[in-house]
VEXGU-557859 format. One line per 3 residues: number of its first residue (from 0); their letters; for each residue x, y, z of C-alpha. Coordinates in steps of 0.001 Angstrom, whole numbers, plus 500000, padded with zeros to 6 digits. Example, Ala and Ser with C-alpha at 12.3 -4.5 7.8 and 13.67 -1.06 7.14 Angstrom:
BEGIN
0 = AS = 512300:495500:507800  513670:498940:507140;
//
This chain:
BEGIN
0 = XXX = 422424:200144:212999  421834:197508:210455  420895:194982:213022;
3 = XXX = 418556:197296:214348  416840:198218:211133  416763:193872:210334;
6 = XXX = 414945:193735:213702  412324:196457:213196  411444:194642:209839;
9 = XXX = 410786:191380:211374  409108:193698:213915  406657:195065:211472;
12 = XXX = 406141:191758:209796  404768:189726:212898  402450:193099:213504;
15 = XXX = 401426:192885:209705  400827:188990:209942  398688:189662:213133;
18 = XXX = 396748:192346:211598  396372:190350:208293  395271:187268:209967;
21 = XXX = 392631:189028:211885  391372:190929:208550  391375:187813:206832;
24 = XXX = 389230:186230:209578  387015:189059:209933  386282:188843:205878;
27 = XXX = 385865:185594:206214  382910:186041:208638  381070:188464:206587;
30 = XXX = 380025:190750:209213  377405:192418:207595  374444:192546:210278;
33 = XXX = 372670:194632:212560  370244:194372:214893  368472:197309:216804;
36 = XXX = 365514:198188:218806  364185:199539:222057  363523:198889:225673;
39 = XXX = 360582:199841:227840  359041:199467:231286  356013:197216:230942;
42 = XXX = 354244:199050:233659  354670:202772:232756  355799:202384:228964;
45 = XXX = 358731:204529:229775  361709:204140:227969  364581:202172:230141;
48 = XXX = 368115:203611:229428  371586:201907:230026  370082:198609:229794;
51 = XXX = 372645:196110:229033  372180:194322:225729  374268:190808:225237;
54 = XXX = 374308:188895:221794  375060:185686:222416  376027:182512:220093;
57 = XXX = 372939:180610:219865  374628:177308:219703  376757:177582:223023;
60 = XXX = 375833:180938:224691  379341:182396:224172  379589:186145:223831;
63 = XXX = 379681:187703:220541  379198:191358:221492  377440:193619:224001;
66 = XXX = 376332:197295:224501  373572:199605:226217  370377:201258:225420;
69 = XXX = 370568:205138:224937  368653:207813:226802  365432:206793:224766;
72 = XXX = 365896:203113:225430  367078:202583:221804  370111:200170:221044;
75 = XXX = 372026:198965:217821  374611:196860:217644  376373:195787:214544;
78 = XXX = 379333:194051:212906  377575:190673:213095  378251:187503:211109;
81 = XXX = 375927:185319:209206  374313:183281:211911  371879:182812:214776;
84 = XXX = 372038:184554:217944  370296:185056:221401  369487:188694:222499;
87 = XXX = 369553:189053:226303  368598:192389:227734  369397:192949:231621;
90 = XXX = 368299:196015:233663  368862:196304:237484  365166:195339:239349;
93 = XXX = 363655:193645:236235  363221:190584:234882  365744:189518:232041;
96 = XXX = 364359:189224:228664  365551:186512:226013  364828:186601:222339;
99 = XXX = 366208:184810:219425  366894:186393:216195  369054:185721:212928;
102 = XXX = 371395:187193:210156  371427:185834:207098  372651:187353:203602;
105 = XXX = 368991:188321:203100  368367:189879:206117  371186:191941:207168;
108 = XXX = 369272:194150:209427  367056:192444:212446  364912:195132:214538;
111 = XXX = 362660:193921:217471  359934:195672:218222  359545:197215:221623;
114 = XXX = 361346:195084:224230  358955:195408:227768  360747:194385:230699;
117 = XXX = 358732:193718:234148  359924:195078:237490  360238:193142:240561;
120 = XXX = 359526:189158:239339  360242:185965:240692  362215:183484:238389;
123 = XXX = 361167:180236:239480  363357:177396:238424  366030:179467:236603;
126 = XXX = 369925:179080:236887  371213:182591:237537  374315:182657:235271;
129 = XXX = 376566:186020:235332  377086:188373:232305  380211:188456:230770;
132 = XXX = 381431:191483:232844  379529:193420:235809  380751:196149:238177;
135 = XXX = 379814:196164:241841  381300:198963:243344  384873:199503:242682;
138 = XXX = 385196:195702:242034  385315:194680:238047  383935:190869:237974;
141 = XXX = 384392:188802:234530  382393:185323:234239  385041:182762:233262;
144 = XXX = 382627:181252:231535  382359:183839:228610  386285:183879:228506;
147 = XXX = 386838:180338:227439  390184:178296:227768  390191:175434:225268;
150 = XXX = 393996:174216:226166  394051:170837:228298  394776:170910:231693;
153 = XXX = 394674:174674:231644  395185:176858:235105  394005:179686:236455;
156 = XXX = 396891:181705:234706  395986:180811:231107  392132:182143:232275;
159 = XXX = 393544:185495:233200  395703:185818:230026  392295:186132:228105;
162 = XXX = 390945:188546:230397  390727:192179:229405  393015:194780:231524;
165 = XXX = 394753:191621:233000  398437:190891:232038  400476:187959:233160;
168 = XXX = 404236:188253:232225  406302:185069:231517  407861:184728:235116;
171 = XXX = 403927:184498:236143  403638:187964:237601  400022:189542:237237;
174 = XXX = 399182:192813:236477  395518:194394:236518  394597:197815:235348;
177 = XXX = 398330:198425:235256  398893:197487:238912  401335:194306:239846;
180 = XXX = 398691:191771:241720  400499:190682:245321  397251:188576:246554;
183 = XXX = 395174:186092:245075  392270:185102:247265  390177:181828:246629;
186 = XXX = 386196:182215:247764  387505:185329:249502  389821:183188:251595;
189 = XXX = 393486:183199:251924  395288:180472:249717  398825:179710:251052;
192 = XXX = 398850:183411:252404  400538:185843:250114  402028:184035:246710;
195 = XXX = 399994:184510:244070  401706:181708:241997  400798:179306:244386;
198 = XXX = 396911:179747:243186  397563:180834:239446  399720:178253:238659;
201 = XXX = 398060:175050:240334  394506:175587:240340  392513:174478:237161;
204 = XXX = 390993:176923:235187  387346:175421:234874  386937:175619:238544;
207 = XXX = 386530:179035:238391  383204:180717:238056  384181:184303:238581;
210 = XXX = 387270:186629:238632  387048:189979:240788  389569:192076:240206;
213 = XXX = 389440:195201:243134  392276:196805:245291  391792:195287:248763;
216 = XXX = 392034:197499:251819  394249:196923:255040  392288:195111:257582;
219 = XXX = 391834:198516:259346  390795:200618:256707  388237:197692:256057;
222 = XXX = 386791:198162:259485  386671:202321:259640  386246:202998:256149;
225 = XXX = 389208:205254:255932  391846:204476:253253  395026:204053:254887;
228 = XXX = 397003:204276:251995  397843:200341:252260  395112:198576:249474;
231 = XXX = 396276:196016:247505  395602:195114:243859  393919:191496:244534;
234 = XXX = 392330:189195:242532  389371:186874:244012  388553:183622:242372;
237 = XXX = 385054:182386:243357  384542:179132:242383  381592:177238:240839;
240 = XXX = 378980:175912:242942  379858:172327:242145  383235:172674:242706;
243 = XXX = 382867:173674:246168  381696:170714:247626  384410:167394:246479;
246 = XXX = 387858:166174:245708  389548:167457:242749  392945:167785:241699;
249 = XXX = 395862:166439:239048  398553:164279:239343  401231:164477:236537;
252 = XXX = 404616:162903:236072  407308:163097:232970  411189:162085:231955;
255 = XXX = 412562:163487:229255  416377:162927:227623  419384:164672:229654;
258 = XXX = 417741:162931:232405  415203:165786:232650  412274:164778:234812;
261 = XXX = 408990:166980:236371  406329:165786:238872  403582:167900:240370;
264 = XXX = 400256:167149:242081  397799:169289:243160  394597:167652:245612;
267 = XXX = 392202:169068:246801  389348:168365:249223  386655:170998:249410;
270 = XXX = 383379:170808:251715  381083:173473:253502  383179:175505:255876;
273 = XXX = 385978:173662:255047  388968:173920:252452  391956:171577:252340;
276 = XXX = 394502:171822:249273  397714:169479:248802  400634:170973:246164;
279 = XXX = 403887:169316:245347  406391:169146:242724  409646:168252:241816;
282 = XXX = 411737:169122:238449  415023:170014:237475  413476:172221:234469;
285 = XXX = 413472:175357:235874  409964:175380:236801  408865:176767:240024;
288 = XXX = 404955:177150:240792  406011:179361:243677  407649:182885:244655;
291 = XXX = 411318:182563:245971  411378:184232:249342  414742:184751:251012;
294 = XXX = 414292:184609:254977  417973:185589:255695  417760:189157:254016;
297 = XXX = 418761:191741:256448  419161:194277:253601  418100:198112:253472;
300 = XXX = 418916:200802:250988  421788:201468:249016  423887:198771:246880;
303 = XXX = 425628:199693:243808  422645:201547:242624  423029:200347:238929;
306 = XXX = 420431:199702:236217  420158:195587:235514  418850:194693:232280;
309 = XXX = 418673:191191:232152  417917:188362:229396  414557:187325:230341;
312 = XXX = 416033:183549:231140  416341:182267:235044  420333:182151:235637;
315 = XXX = 421597:178247:236067  419767:175064:235980  417593:174707:239364;
318 = XXX = 416441:171061:240628  413166:172074:242467  411289:170463:245424;
321 = XXX = 408321:171382:246788  405212:170391:248977  402391:172767:250630;
324 = XXX = 399130:172267:252730  396854:175091:253075  393660:174586:255292;
327 = XXX = 390663:176955:255672  387724:176742:258308  385389:179132:258218;
330 = XXX = 382303:177006:259940  381658:179601:262357  379781:182568:261762;
333 = XXX = 382368:184438:264054  385777:182458:263459  387580:182422:260363;
336 = XXX = 390819:180174:260597  393672:180073:257843  396867:178070:258101;
339 = XXX = 399203:177036:255452  402755:175027:255293  404996:175475:252403;
342 = XXX = 408553:173960:252081  410674:174131:248793  414222:172938:248141;
345 = XXX = 416355:174487:245499  419800:173132:244107  421353:175857:241417;
348 = XXX = 424108:175586:239587  425324:178116:236955  428441:178544:234904;
351 = XXX = 428811:182308:233683  431373:184356:232013  431419:188128:232850;
354 = XXX = 432838:191126:231237  433375:194384:232974  434707:197647:231335;
357 = XXX = 435386:200379:234187  436251:203797:233230  438719:205594:235627;
360 = XXX = 439255:208986:234611  440761:208846:230981  441630:205529:230753;
363 = XXX = 439820:201936:231262  440068:198538:232702  438934:195763:230964;
366 = XXX = 437897:192757:233911  436777:189315:232677  435756:186894:235050;
369 = XXX = 434811:183030:233977  433383:181310:236970  431127:178874:238743;
372 = XXX = 428289:179297:241427  426273:176452:243011  423561:177142:245907;
375 = XXX = 421465:174875:247905  418393:176384:249546  416037:175013:252053;
378 = XXX = 412941:176914:252897  410059:176332:255525  407083:178572:255536;
381 = XXX = 404463:178839:258432  401445:181104:257967  398295:181524:259878;
384 = XXX = 395355:184019:260166  392782:184233:262949  389677:186394:262581;
387 = XXX = 387544:186628:265425  384226:188487:265437  383694:189099:269288;
390 = XXX = 380040:190798:269124  378640:192983:266351  381006:196014:268123;
393 = XXX = 384497:194270:268748  386962:192093:266482  390472:190703:266777;
396 = XXX = 392852:190003:263831  395799:187959:264323  398372:186677:261371;
399 = XXX = 401753:185306:262821  404202:183956:260195  407468:181985:260706;
402 = XXX = 409873:181283:257739  412932:178879:258632  415756:178744:255682;
405 = XXX = 419204:177194:255451  421456:177458:252270  424861:176447:251130;
408 = XXX = 426625:178482:248740  430130:178115:246630  431356:180235:244028;
411 = XXX = 434934:179100:242033  436512:181797:239705  439510:183080:237837;
414 = XXX = 440155:186825:236688  442214:189042:234773  442379:193044:234617;
417 = XXX = 443837:194885:231371  444526:198204:231379  443826:200651:228150;
420 = XXX = 447209:199632:226419  446740:196005:226693  448902:195507:229634;
423 = XXX = 447817:192862:232380  447343:194796:235659  446017:191756:237896;
426 = XXX = 445185:188107:237712  444322:185494:240146  441899:182742:241433;
429 = XXX = 439129:182557:243919  437240:179923:245765  434273:180852:248555;
432 = XXX = 432061:178781:250547  429180:180098:252686  426776:177959:254880;
435 = XXX = 423793:179915:256652  420827:179047:258764  418289:181045:260434;
438 = XXX = 414719:182092:260640  412541:185311:260335  409164:185503:262708;
441 = XXX = 406748:188045:262422  403369:189197:263224  400421:191513:263784;
444 = XXX = 397272:191399:266060  394582:194145:265396  392045:194885:268030;
447 = XXX = 388993:196591:266028  385959:198742:268149  383087:200358:266818;
450 = XXX = 381006:203231:268986  377296:203543:268340  377841:206413:266451;
453 = XXX = 377928:205738:262541  381867:206169:261644  383636:206807:265082;
456 = XXX = 385983:203904:265703  388697:202851:267779  391578:200449:266730;
459 = XXX = 395332:199557:268228  397357:197445:266035  400476:195384:267700;
462 = XXX = 403390:194835:265292  406396:192264:266198  409151:190553:263998;
465 = XXX = 412603:188743:264475  415078:187418:262388  418320:185621:263247;
468 = XXX = 420890:184250:261413  424264:182030:261949  426688:181999:259078;
471 = XXX = 430195:180744:258244  432121:180972:255578  435593:179792:253926;
474 = XXX = 437998:182348:251404  441049:180923:249483  442023:183530:247122;
477 = XXX = 445115:184158:245235  445778:187772:243554  448755:188525:241399;
480 = XXX = 449448:192441:240916  451573:193190:237797  453589:196825:237622;
483 = XXX = 456017:196648:234757  458100:193529:235453  457648:193516:239034;
486 = XXX = 454788:191228:240128  453517:191032:243824  451214:188243:245011;
489 = XXX = 448353:188762:247988  447239:185441:249458  443952:185178:251283;
492 = XXX = 443006:181972:253300  440666:182384:256291  437345:181128:257823;
495 = XXX = 434658:183502:259374  431527:183002:261386  428574:185761:261171;
498 = XXX = 426001:185670:263464  422799:188489:263073  420083:188826:264901;
501 = XXX = 417293:191634:263988  414074:192648:266062  411358:195271:266204;
504 = XXX = 408125:196072:267589  405670:198585:267690  402147:199562:267766;
507 = XXX = 399552:201738:265935  396869:203605:267220  393754:205098:265329;
510 = XXX = 390675:207093:266170  388167:208185:263902  385473:210916:264348;
513 = XXX = 383029:212050:261688  382977:215857:261467  379908:215401:258935;
516 = XXX = 378199:213762:256888  380795:213674:254089  384240:214529:256123;
519 = XXX = 386003:212527:258575  389231:213348:260655  391809:210160:261703;
522 = XXX = 393800:210984:264652  396796:208586:265074  399811:207791:267225;
525 = XXX = 402680:205142:266484  405825:203733:267830  408525:201441:266438;
528 = XXX = 411645:200013:268239  414332:198350:265669  417210:196689:267053;
531 = XXX = 419958:194684:265225  423662:193208:265779  426117:191858:263778;
534 = XXX = 429069:189927:265481  431915:188819:262967  435124:186713:263562;
537 = XXX = 437725:186190:261225  440520:183753:261476  443569:183244:259281;
540 = XXX = 445301:180437:258525  448397:179929:260329  451090:178088:258565;
543 = XXX = 453068:177615:261867  450219:175400:263438  448687:174546:260230;
546 = XXX = 445126:175888:261766  442887:178569:261647  443782:180063:264886;
549 = XXX = 444855:183602:264070  442530:186362:264722  442417:189034:261678;
552 = XXX = 441342:192197:263992  440567:193979:260600  437854:191970:259950;
555 = XXX = 436572:191065:263500  433708:193422:264699  430748:193595:266844;
558 = XXX = 427975:196025:265861  425054:197103:267518  422690:199233:265915;
561 = XXX = 419106:200743:267567  416553:203031:265374  413678:203979:267601;
564 = XXX = 410672:206482:266298  407503:207650:267632  404827:210411:266227;
567 = XXX = 401692:210971:265624  399190:213086:263148  395752:213982:261864;
570 = XXX = 394060:213421:258377  391084:214933:257128  389256:213369:254471;
573 = XXX = 386183:214871:252698  383862:212908:250386  382043:214839:247694;
576 = XXX = 380123:213964:244883  382258:212128:242421  385693:212943:243953;
579 = XXX = 387112:213148:247315  390315:214095:248739  392376:213899:252121;
582 = XXX = 395187:216024:253543  397281:215532:256694  400534:215202:258440;
585 = XXX = 402594:213536:260803  405272:214309:262987  407967:212008:263714;
588 = XXX = 411240:211999:265963  413460:209373:265178  416964:208097:267272;
591 = XXX = 419500:205913:265683  422559:204584:267849  425056:202489:267123;
594 = XXX = 427761:200643:269529  431152:199734:267804  433514:197311:269185;
597 = XXX = 436418:199096:271248  434665:202199:271180  433101:202944:274602;
600 = XXX = 430679:205789:273338  428193:205063:270874  427475:207145:267661;
603 = XXX = 424216:208443:268038  421916:211162:265856  418275:212477:266495;
606 = XXX = 416109:213223:263274  412927:215172:263641  410652:215321:260239;
609 = XXX = 407207:216654:259108  405698:213692:256828  403199:215276:254895;
612 = XXX = 400677:213362:252903  397866:214434:250544  395656:212536:247917;
615 = XXX = 392898:213324:244989  390762:211146:243829  388330:211786:240935;
618 = XXX = 385798:209411:239702  382720:210463:238288  381551:207168:237754;
621 = XXX = 382557:203369:237999  384752:203401:234651  387316:206154:234761;
624 = XXX = 389198:207205:238045  391943:209594:238530  394173:209673:241719;
627 = XXX = 397232:212169:242603  399099:211301:245982  401983:212679:247512;
630 = XXX = 403701:211623:250574  406915:212199:252470  408933:209289:253709;
633 = XXX = 412443:208508:255330  414965:205793:254724  417441:204764:257077;
636 = XXX = 420545:203151:256409  421122:199384:256579  423325:197633:258911;
639 = XXX = 425607:197077:256153  426150:200380:255223  426597:201183:258760;
642 = XXX = 428856:198420:260048  432678:199943:259930  434064:196540:259023;
645 = XXX = 435572:195357:255729  433685:192609:253275  436455:190625:251170;
648 = XXX = 434213:188068:249949  435220:189295:246629  438673:190478:247067;
651 = XXX = 438686:193069:243887  435242:194734:245261  435933:195259:249152;
654 = XXX = 432697:197195:250943  432993:198875:254278  430052:200538:256155;
657 = XXX = 430061:203992:257273  428499:204513:260978  427939:208261:260619;
660 = XXX = 425439:208016:257611  422152:209814:258151  418766:209528:257404;
663 = XXX = 417393:210202:253751  414234:211601:253012  412429:211168:249902;
666 = XXX = 409272:213099:248149  407003:210545:246103  404721:211677:243781;
669 = XXX = 402043:209306:242146  399520:209978:239309  397200:207630:237635;
672 = XXX = 394609:207341:235282  392313:204192:234470  389391:203888:232032;
675 = XXX = 387804:200680:231290  384855:200104:229340  382871:196888:230413;
678 = XXX = 380683:197101:227481  383391:197559:224905  386015:195844:226492;
681 = XXX = 388543:198737:225897  390941:199944:228435  393504:202567:228928;
684 = XXX = 395897:202807:231606  398675:205488:232607  400630:205495:235558;
687 = XXX = 403518:208219:236525  406208:208369:239250  408344:210814:240462;
690 = XXX = 410774:210599:243451  413143:213008:244957  415783:211895:247400;
693 = XXX = 417464:214200:249860  420426:213069:251721  420608:209919:249554;
696 = XXX = 422901:207065:250737  425150:206465:247838  428393:204624:246585;
699 = XXX = 431950:206427:247217  433977:204048:244951  437655:204243:245213;
702 = XXX = 439632:202548:242047  443004:201145:242284  445721:201035:239985;
705 = XXX = 445581:197306:239717  441548:197153:239244  440004:196392:242363;
708 = XXX = 437374:198645:243569  437131:199839:247430  433628:200912:248420;
711 = XXX = 432043:202610:251313  428807:205009:251952  428196:208730:251914;
714 = XXX = 425224:211435:251904  424672:213268:249125  421590:215006:247398;
717 = XXX = 420967:215215:243445  418669:211832:243176  415854:211882:241005;
720 = XXX = 413633:209149:239237  410699:209498:237341  408772:206925:235001;
723 = XXX = 405349:206533:233239  403688:203473:231838  400896:203641:229622;
726 = XXX = 398704:200455:228733  396003:200579:225791  393793:197268:225482;
729 = XXX = 391777:197141:222308  389321:194324:221782  388470:193377:218060;
732 = XXX = 384932:191459:217748  385438:188944:214886  381582:187629:214723;
735 = XXX = 381866:184332:216249  385865:184816:216974  387443:187119:219538;
738 = XXX = 390505:189163:219356  392283:191276:221905  395481:193863:221398;
741 = XXX = 397210:195174:223748  400053:198320:223490  402308:198697:226486;
744 = XXX = 404443:202086:226511  407050:202829:229001  409340:205840:229468;
747 = XXX = 411741:206488:232356  414208:209061:233525  416781:208707:236093;
750 = XXX = 419847:210832:237791  421604:209101:240283  425106:210642:241935;
753 = XXX = 427974:208580:243325  431757:209330:244505  434566:208085:242284;
756 = XXX = 437793:208626:243748  436475:211480:245983  434830:213346:242790;
759 = XXX = 431135:213519:242568  429841:211338:239658  426257:212465:237904;
762 = XXX = 424766:209340:236113  421570:209933:233772  419434:207382:232048;
765 = XXX = 416859:207257:229734  414851:204078:229075  412008:203615:226387;
768 = XXX = 410218:200676:225398  407351:199941:223469  405325:196676:223547;
771 = XXX = 402502:194818:221622  400736:191564:221847  397368:190531:220287;
774 = XXX = 395187:187039:221118  392910:185805:218651  390688:182831:219470;
777 = XXX = 388872:181095:216527  385564:178760:218014  387109:175783:219671;
780 = XXX = 389619:175149:216735  392498:177282:217287  393832:180303:218868;
783 = XXX = 397282:182461:218681  399075:185097:220596  401656:187426:218993;
786 = XXX = 403773:189946:220663  406994:192244:219958  408962:194877:222457;
789 = XXX = 411684:197118:221578  413650:198570:224489  416158:201131:224011;
792 = XXX = 418380:202519:226848  420983:206074:226881  423148:206242:229803;
795 = XXX = 425606:209463:230454  428169:209655:232867  429471:213212:233920;
798 = XXX = 433024:211857:234763  433431:209586:232191  432160:210820:228842;
801 = XXX = 433633:207833:227161  431376:205207:229291  428473:206824:227590;
804 = XXX = 426479:203945:225897  422953:203416:223526  421905:199975:223361;
807 = XXX = 418569:197950:222432  417205:194948:223165  414073:193416:221022;
810 = XXX = 412124:190370:221555  409220:188902:219723  407002:185708:220598;
813 = XXX = 404397:183477:219065  402107:181315:220418  399402:179163:219135;
816 = XXX = 397335:175997:220029  395273:173775:217456  392621:171493:218741;
819 = XXX = 392430:168581:216212  389779:165539:216057  390257:162597:218207;
822 = XXX = 391288:164439:221035  394900:165326:220294  395993:168900:220852;
825 = XXX = 399306:170688:218938  400994:173413:220006  404042:175653:219563;
828 = XXX = 405477:178967:220754  408655:180749:219422  410679:183703:221172;
831 = XXX = 413105:185852:219220  415690:188008:221131  418028:190407:219690;
834 = XXX = 420629:192537:221347  422824:195549:220101  425210:198242:221394;
837 = XXX = 426810:195491:224268  430263:194537:224473  432011:192192:221841;
840 = XXX = 430538:188501:222147  427600:189906:223977  425506:190675:220809;
843 = XXX = 423818:187817:220192  420286:186848:218394  419002:183777:219513;
846 = XXX = 415199:181833:218892  413734:180050:221506  411326:177537:220190;
849 = XXX = 409100:175149:222148  406424:172653:220530  404218:169725:222021;
852 = XXX = 401791:166972:220834  399136:165772:223167  396407:163619:223415;
855 = XXX = 393542:163349:225817  392543:159729:227443  390657:157867:229505;
858 = XXX = 386668:158647:230318  385906:162028:230111  389386:163016:229110;
861 = XXX = 390731:162742:232386  394239:161467:230965  396562:163351:228817;
864 = XXX = 399824:162219:226900  401914:164530:225887  405417:164878:224036;
867 = XXX = 407176:168301:224679  410048:169356:222949  411984:172375:224472;
870 = XXX = 414352:174638:222382  414020:172480:219136  416931:174956:217551;
873 = XXX = 418876:174462:220905  420012:178387:220288  418479:179212:224061;
876 = XXX = 421208:182001:225770  421280:183839:228684  422404:187418:228574;
879 = XXX = 422239:190241:231104  423838:193810:231442  424368:195987:234484;
882 = XXX = 425240:199616:234081  426620:201362:237568  428674:204624:238059;
885 = XXX = 431420:204006:236307  431316:200605:234867  429237:198585:232508;
888 = XXX = 428717:194694:232587  427681:192226:230651  427247:188240:231699;
891 = XXX = 426474:185439:230096  425164:182530:231870  423834:179236:231715;
894 = XXX = 420661:178401:230619  418296:175156:229689  418919:173815:226519;
897 = XXX = 417438:171041:224120  415738:168549:225525  412212:166075:224616;
900 = XXX = 409860:164877:227717  407147:162609:227368  404582:163129:230238;
903 = XXX = 401235:161566:231276  398674:163547:233407  395877:162133:235569;
906 = XXX = 392978:164511:236564  390922:163668:239746  387327:164861:239741;
909 = XXX = 384640:163622:242243  382277:166530:242872  378963:166493:245290;
912 = XXX = 375526:167389:243417  375152:170960:242320  373080:172575:244367;
915 = XXX = 369522:173807:242924  367611:170063:242943  366013:170118:239557;
918 = XXX = 367611:170529:236346  366044:173929:235242  366017:175978:232149;
921 = XXX = 369604:178293:231606  369377:182025:231673  371767:185015:231643;
924 = XXX = 372211:187471:235016  372756:191043:233616  375185:193368:235079;
927 = XX = 373938:196269:237498  373075:199271:235868;
//
């Protein structure tokens, strides 16, 4: 507890530093000024309510503050520092009005006479530049120019960090309005398919004109106007006009101590109706500007059901090579074509030290495992999208994708298990090698037809997919078991091959019919067929022939699994002023059939389910929204959970499937409330999820007296999960400076069950977390970001009360960039991490401190020389914790340690002339009313 108190004092110190810094800046700015006035219609002399009032810095037109006029047309904006400003008044359908004013110590209140606005005028020779924030339907649009990113060679990720309501995690994951963004578009077009990081980590921030945040509906929903529940949080980056035609990009390379290296390139050729982008990178410093995707994964539900509490660092040292090409062609008004190819190769090396404390009745088993893991992976992805508008009533969208992958892995380890009294139960060593290769092919084809009557539509979608992999492996293990003075030894020396094939196809039909001006129904029907086979052969080493020619029948098996389902349903939706709702249900008939080698009759099961769904959405204006959603769903057991063959790749953790497993059924409840004020930049989001699982697929573990674990699977009730996440964004206007504070609160409760030596074990977890972050920019001189997070976990076990545990994880961060004379930049970031409540030797506190100095060179600052230091204190540490049904596992793993690197970056920029002809005067375009 003394450690926790120390960490909390550090946390409070950081918060105090943030607020004192802001307060000092605010005091220094002497924000004593106020501007006021009223807005009227020139023709009618009537007041104009809700006109947008923007206060801009007179020097560079950056946003200082803004608000709206009241019902009587009046406005008043305070907290202005001494200085010169531009007043920009906008109102939909009216010309913009721009006026200058000043705040001084002598005149702290400036009042304008009536500001008259003229309707429907033409602005000749004016460049229209977007206001800082605008709302267009369900889209929040940010003007990038109002959120300056001063850092040299800044990428889109750096820009997103500045936007209110948008969060960027350390691994590059993006959240907007509290939801993870799964798709990034560029000018409305796909950019390397569905990998957001390829856009945010490679495209330059200074290319972007606007950032649009919205929920993109499915292709079918966009056509019918009927929300099918498949909307995805999306960010669309619209480019500046002068960046849409030209050749641009960057080339960078660096070399450092310990033979660390880094090189990357990003080249783009954009012209009217066509976009080509090339991305490449190579490094051995754990930097991946893309998302890792596994084409050989055939996983389903289940697993060990544990909770993983990582330390935030990548495990091991990874060398990466990647290259990708993206092509968009939209020259024709009837045909849009997108295709992309991406290759990545990674080589991972990781030394680890694992400690697992298992609870068996009133006794414990302490397992220790130092080891090494190596993994080489090559992955090729090819994606395509074809959107053909045949005529005004018909269109076809085809989206095929294929991935090829091959992987080589090796694990070497030694281990020992000690009982409660300190007696040695078992020890041994193991070496396993695996090679696998395969492909994953999938796609959809959607035909959409619109009838003459508005709202009446028909659509048909075909779905297909096929996965195939071939794997071979070898296993050599020596395991010693101790009982008193008696020692018994098991030796495993074998090779194996596994061929897995999975295929699926299906069709979805949808017909919508308007019932009235406000209501609509959807009739739908569907069919799916899934088939998978797993053919595993295992050969033991034959000492007599000195060859692997002895079939291990226990570990050899052919398994064929088929799952088909079909059904249909009806959904009714009604739109009311300020709110809407939908309610419906589907009937689903499913058949699960498994054929096991050596058995003449397949195991067949049939299931009939009613799958209800309902949704209520309340949004009386565009800034506040409440949604309540419920649906019922089924979950199938995976092939691994069904196949009755033992997996001994880890001899102390053997698993075997159960072909008699049934479907699980889940009741899912989701609720969220979002509030965003684009005028004050304040945001509030709260999301709640509740899930109840019936007939859940759980682990059935048997613990041996020598420390081994044997796992199979059963169906049980009693699984329940709930979590709540809340985010609050508070901007702090400080005169000519800008600051933002974000508060993030999380709470979770889970109740899981498993079987431990045939007895039912109930595991409950409570997780609480509180985070705070702040960003502060002072003109173009420096920027500061600070943050802190405290997480607490409480775990309780019904069968092993001695396993009950509480532990804390605390972290704080500090980042700053200083923009110095002579084109120098100085930057630093520090992260402090502390852990409590873990096993001996795993409660380590460490500070990760990075710093750099850079100088811009060449004409127009196209070049940059940078010296970077990583982990200056050489303290970086990798720790993770897993809690499961009857054990707590802590792992220490290899992380990147201190190194220095010198790098050079060259920016390529050759654009065509900006559109618009003569150089015009500048004016800001206002937000819609």
